[in-house]
N, C-alpha and C positions, 0 to 999 in steps of 0.2 A: 745060058740058055733058058728055056722055059722052066726047067726043073728048079734052077736056082731062084728064079723069080717067084715061083710058087712057094718055095721054102721060105723066102724072105717075107712074103705076104703072110704066111702062116705064123711066122715068128712075131711079126708086127701085131697080128691079131691076138696072139697069146699075151704079149706085153700089154696091149690095150685092155684085154679082159682082166688080167691081173690087177692093173691099175684101177679099174672100175670096182672090182671086188674089194680092194683095200680101202677105197674111199667109202664104199657102202658100209664096211665094217667100222670105220672111224665115225661115220654118221650115226650108226646104231649105238656105238659106245658113248656118244654125246646125248642122243635123244632119249634113250631109255632111262638113264639116271636122272635126267632133267625132268622127265615126266613123273618119275617116282617121287622126287623131292618136291615137285610142285603139288602132287597129290597129297603128300604128307602135310604140307602147309594148308591146303584147302580143307582137308578133313579135320585137322586140328583147330582151325579157326571157325568152321561151320558147325562142328559136332559138339564142341565143349560147352560146359555149363559153368560160368564164372562163380555162381553162388555155392557150388559144392567144393569143399576144401580138399576132397580126395580126387578131384578131376585131374587126370594126367594128360588131357588132350593138348595142353600147351607144350608138352614135351615133343609132340609131333611137329609143331610149328618150329621149335628150336632145332630139331634134327633136320627138318627140311631146309631151313634157312642155312644151317651149317653145311649141309651137303651141297646146296647151290653155290655157296661161297667158295667151297673147295673146288668145285667144277670151274668156276670163273677164274680162280687163281691158277689152276692147272692150265687153263687155256691161255691166260695172259702171260704166264712165265714158262711156257713150253714144258710143263710138267715138273718144274723145279720149285719146291716150296721154300 
């Protein structure tokens, strides 16, 4: 009857909403670290002074590159290192 059809539509809407929320979560889990590691690379390369022996901005570039490499490997290997 109409009640079963309404319940079926409501359950389909809940499944669709859950699927959308899961995909948004995964997208955020990929975008935010990528932006952070990209920002580290940018700051380390633009802000540093190569003439100063105590300049540690190159470490930002290394950590940013390492972080991006780990993200790429995680995506390529389904999370298995």
